[in-house]
N, C-alpha and C positions, 0 to 999 in steps of 0.2 A: 210219316214225321217221327224224328228221334224223340227220345224221352226228353232230352234238354230242349229242344225245340218247342215241345208241348208244354213243358213247364214255363218256357219263356212267353209263350202265347197266353197261357193262364195268368202270367203275372202282368202283362199289359192289359187283359181284360179286367183283371182286378183292380188295377190303378184307375182304368176309366170308369169302373162302376162305382168307386169310391169305397169298394171293400178292403182294399189294401191302401195302408198310408204309406207316406213317403218313407218313414223310418222302417216299416216292416219291408219295403221294396228294396231298401238298401241291403238289408240283411238277407232276404232271398236272393237277390241278384249276386251278392258276393258268394253265397252257397252255390250258386249255379256256376260260378267262375267267370262271371262276365267282367270285362274291363270297365274302368270308370267311364269312358267315352260311350261304350255300349250300353252301359246301364242308364246313363243319362239319356241317350236316345230312346231306350225302352220306355222310361218313364214319361218323356216327351209324347211317345206314341200313345201311351195308356192315357195320358191326360187329355189329349185331343181326339182319341179315337171315337168314332161314331157319336160325337157331340153335334147335335142338330136340334130341331124344334125351335122353341122360342124362350125368351127370358124377359118377363114384365118387371120393370124397376119403378117403384112409387117414390116420388119425392116431391119437394116443393121448389126445386131449383129451376127457375124460369127467367130470372132477371139477366140483363146484358152481361154481367159478371159470373153469374152462377151456371148459366147454359154452356158456355164453352168448357167450363171445369167439369161438369157432368159428362159432356161429350168426351172428354179426355179418359175418363174411366171406361166408357163405352169402347173407346178405341183400344184401350189396354186389353180389355176382355176379347175384342174381335181379332186381335193378334194371334190369340191362343185358340179361340173357337170361331172361326170365320163362318161355319155353316149355321151358327145360332142366330136367329132373328131377335134382336133387341127391341123391346116395346117400351118407349119412353112414356110413362103414365104420369109424368109430373103435372102438378096442379098449382097454378099461380097463388100467391098469397104470402106475404112476408111472415116468417115465424112459423109457418106451417099450420095455421090454424084451420084455414078452409081444407087443406089436403088431410089433416087429421080427422076432420069430421066425416069426410068421404071414406077415409080408410077404416074408421070405426063401423060405419055402416057395412062395408065390404066383409069386415072380418066376422061380425056378427051375423052376416047372411052366409058365411061359409064360402066366401069368394076371394080369397087372399091373392095378392099379387105374388110374384116369386121372391121379391125381397123389397122391404121398404125402408125409408130413412127415419130416423128417429134420434133422440138425444140420450146420452147415458144417464144413469141416475133414476130419479123418480119417475120421469116420463116413461122410460123403457120399463121399469119394474111395475109401476101401478097401471100403466096403460095396456101393457101386452104381456109381460111375463106371468103375473099374478092372474091374469084373465085366461091364461093357457093358450094363447096364440102364437107363441114362439117355441121353436125346438132348441134344446141345449146343444151347443156346438163344441163341447169339450174336446172332441176328437180333432177338430180343425185347430183349436188352440195347441194341442199337442204336436200333430203332424207338421204344422207351420211354424212352430217354435214361438207362438205369440206370447206365451206367459213370460218369456224373456224379452221379446221385441218391444212390448208396450210397457209404459210406465206403470208402477203398482196402482196409482190412483185411477188410471183408465181401466185397468183390469178389474179393480173393485168396482168401478161404475157400471159394469156389464155383468156382474157375478151375484147370483142368488144361491144360497145353500151350497156353495162350492161349485156351481155349474155357470158356465158362460153362455150369454144369449145374443151377443152382438158383437160386431168388429168395428172399431174406430178407424176412420178414414182420414180425419183432419181435426186439429184442435184450434178453434177460434179464440180471440181475445176480445171479450166482450165489452171492456171498458175504454174503447178507443174514442179520441176527440179529433175530428179531421177539420183541416182549415185550408183556406184559400190563401196562399202566400201573398198575391197581389192586392186582394182586398184589404188584408191586415196592413200592409205596407202603405197603402193610400190612406189608412186611418191613424197611421204613426204607430203602429202597435207591433211589437216583437214578443214572439213566443219562444221561451227558453225550454230546457229539457224537461221541465215540469211546469205545471200550471195550477195554482191554488184557486180556491173559489173566489177569493178577493180579486186576484188578478184576473180572473175570468170577467167578473163584473165590471172592472175598469176598462178591460179590453172591449167588452160588449157595449158599454156606453160610448167609447170612441167610434165604434163601428157604426152604431145608430146614429151618431151625428153626421154621418156621411150620407144617410138615407138608404142604407143597405141593410136588410135583417142581419142581426148578428148571429142568429141561431136558426138553422134550417131544421124544421121538424115535419115528419110524414107520419102523422099519427092515424092515417087510414088503417095501417097494419097495427092490431091490437097489441103487438108486444113492445111496440116503440115506447109508449109512455111508461109502461112497467119497467122496461129496461132502464130509462133515463132515472126513473126514481131509484132503483136499486143500486145504481151507481152513486147517486147522491147519498144514499145510506151508508155506503162504504166510506165515502168522503167524509161524513159526519161522525161515524162512530168507529172507523177503522177496521182492518181485516179480522182482528181478533174478536171483535163483537159482532160483526155481520152475521156469522152463522147462527148465533144464539137467537136471532129473532125467529128463525125457521124451526129451531129445536124447542122453542117455548121458553128458553131461560131468560130471554129478555122480552118485555111486552111492547106491542106495537104503539102504545100511546105513551111511552116514556119520553124523557128529553131528547134523546139521541134520534128516535124516529120522527119526532116532531120537528127537530132541526133539519133533518133531511128533506121533509116535506116543504117546510118554509124555504129552503134553498131551492127546491124544485119550482115553487112558485115564482121565486125571484127570476130564474132562468126562463120561465115561460112569458115574461114581460117583453123578451127580446125575439120571440119566434114569429115566423111568416103567419100572415093571417089566414092563408088557405091551408093550413097544416092538415085539418080534417079531411081533405080531399086528396092529399098525396100519399102514395105508398113510401115505404122507406127509401127505395132506390131513387125516387125523383127528388127527395130531400138531399141525398148525396149528389144528385146531378146538380142541383142549386150551388152546391159548393164547387163542385168541379167547373162549372161555367161562370163562376164569380158572381152569382145572384145572391149569396149569403156567405157569412165568414166561416161560422162553425157547423159542426153536426156530430152529435153524439151518437156512435154507432159501433157495433162489433166490426171486425176487420174483414167481414165479408164486403164491407165498403171498399176495401183496397181492390177487391175483385172488379168492381165498377171503375175504379181509377184506371186499373190496367187495360180493362176493355176499351176505355175511351183514350188510351194513350196519354194520360194526365199525371204521369210520375213527377214531372217537374213542376207542376201547378199545386199539388196538394201535399201538405205537410201533416204531421200527427204528433199527438202527445197523449198522455193518459187522461181520461176524463178529470176534470179538474178535482184535485184533492185525493186522487186514487193511486197515484204513483206508488210503486211497491206492491200493488196488488195485481193479479192476473185473474180476470173473470173467465172461468171455463166454460166454453160453449162446443161441446164435442159431438160432431156428426158420426152415426154409426148405422149400419145396415144389420138386418136381422135374417135368419131362416124360418119362415113361417111354418106353422103345423099345417099340412096339407098343401104345401106349395105345389101348383100345378106342374112345374118342371124342376123338381127337388134338385136333381143332379146339376143341372144348369145353374140353379140358385147357389148351390154349394161352391161350384166352381167361381161364381161371382165374388163370393165373400173371400175366396183364396186370392183372387186377382186384386181386389181393392185392399186387401190387407198386405199386399207385397210392398217391398221397398220401392221398386220401379214405378209402380202405379201411384203411389203416394208422392213420390218426387215429381211426377208429372202433374198432378191434380192440384197440389196445394199452392204453387206458385200462382196458378190462375184464379183460384178461390180465395186467396188472401190469408189463408190458415197455414199452419205449419203441420208437418206430418205427425201423425200419431206415433209413430215408431221412433224408438230411441236411436236406431242405427242410420236413420236417414241422413244424407248428406246435404247440409244447407249451405255449402259454400258457394254454389252456383244461383242461390236465391237473392232476392232483392234486398236493399237496404233496410225496407221495412220488415221483411222476414226476419233478418239478422236481429233487428232490435226486439222483435216479438219473441224469437226464440231465446234471447238473453233474458227476457222477463220471465218467460216460462220455467227457465232454469233457477232463477234467483229469487223470484218474488212469491208472496203468500198466494196459493191457489185456491180460488173460491168458485163454488157452483153458482151458476145463474138460476134464479128463480123464475125470472121472466121466460126462460127457455126450458123450464120443467126439470132441471136438474136438482135443485135445492128444496123444492116443494111439491106437494101433491098436485095432481090435475085439478082438484076442486079449488085448492087455495090458489094456484096460479090463475085460474079464471077469475076469482074474486079480486085478485091483484089487479088483473087486466081492467076489470069493471071499475074498480075504484080509482085507478090512475086515470082511465078515460074521463070519468066523472070529474075528476080534479082538475083536468085541462080547462073546464068551464068554470067550476065553482072556486078553485083555489082555497077551498075550505079545509084547513089542517085538521080540525077536530073531527069532521065528518069522516075524511079520510082514515084517521087514526082509528076511530071507533069501528069503522067498516072491516078493517084488517083485524082488530081484536075479536069482533064476532066471527069472522071467517075462521080464525084459528080455534076459537072455543068450540065451534060446530064440529071440528075434527076430533074432539076429545082430548 
């Protein structure tokens, strides 16, 4: 073997093992006198060489809209690493509550999957980074160019003390309001580009008079009631004040928070009686099938619409009173400390952070790509609308999905909102949140 061939072999092996970044590979390849096509082939060989074994991916994506989107990520990975067995360890449960409980047990027992789904912000930081369960992946952010590819707000949402700990795969809009066009037409209701709370009440009254539930609710998933309330909070106090409740600058028993709770109670007058037995996806199905008029849900609901071919049936608008706001719900994946198949896991992150994988995944999921350079021209009308909102509107982190609040406060919000579904007691609801925030110091 010549010296050049030996150095080329070492380069391919280094790329395959992860010891050599793409940037270093370009430098070393140029020094070896490789042409661009030859270097590209060497990098491809290195990245796919000797990749076998398994890759366990842990998530809560199991609904009819979520599962095909997850499969698209698996397909993107399999194109590069066909000899790796992908183990889908998804656990059902909207918002990830059941999955997160199982994951914590596994992590504390020293049995991590190769990568798991989480949300940016407090959920990632408090649940995993501060507990020492995740590896820093600064090297991937550098080698893959992610510091430039992702918006600053998303990079900040995965960064602690200058270190990055997760890769965003899609950006959901949490303040969507979905409606069945035919149900509203039968009630003589038209929805414009925006919907105020008073306009919603008038529309709900008209729909209720036809004998159809105006609002489909699936409160069997704990996040649903909390998410509805946080959207009412934005509607009542505006995007400039919404974050101040989570920072402690505003009190949970002030007039704004009470007004939000009162509006939430009003909306509950129009919901389906069996809401406590339904998961979020079944509530979306009620709208798709014309058994209800409205559903307040993040745009993973659009994934359900696509899965059922109902794009002509279902329309959308911002949750009443929240036009001009974009509630961020950003899904990301981690590299665990002690990942059983660390090399495969690192390659998983590279794949899902790529432009091509995100452009394949997000149309199915209902979200928009986390990358700034993604091409949305071929995306749906809904995605174009969401992308425009993301670019122009106030970006607010969801508390119901763990980004704006600690895990402890998020759970208190879940419990308070679920109790409110029955009691509709504004005073008790407000004081419960006051006490929850006080307990955090």
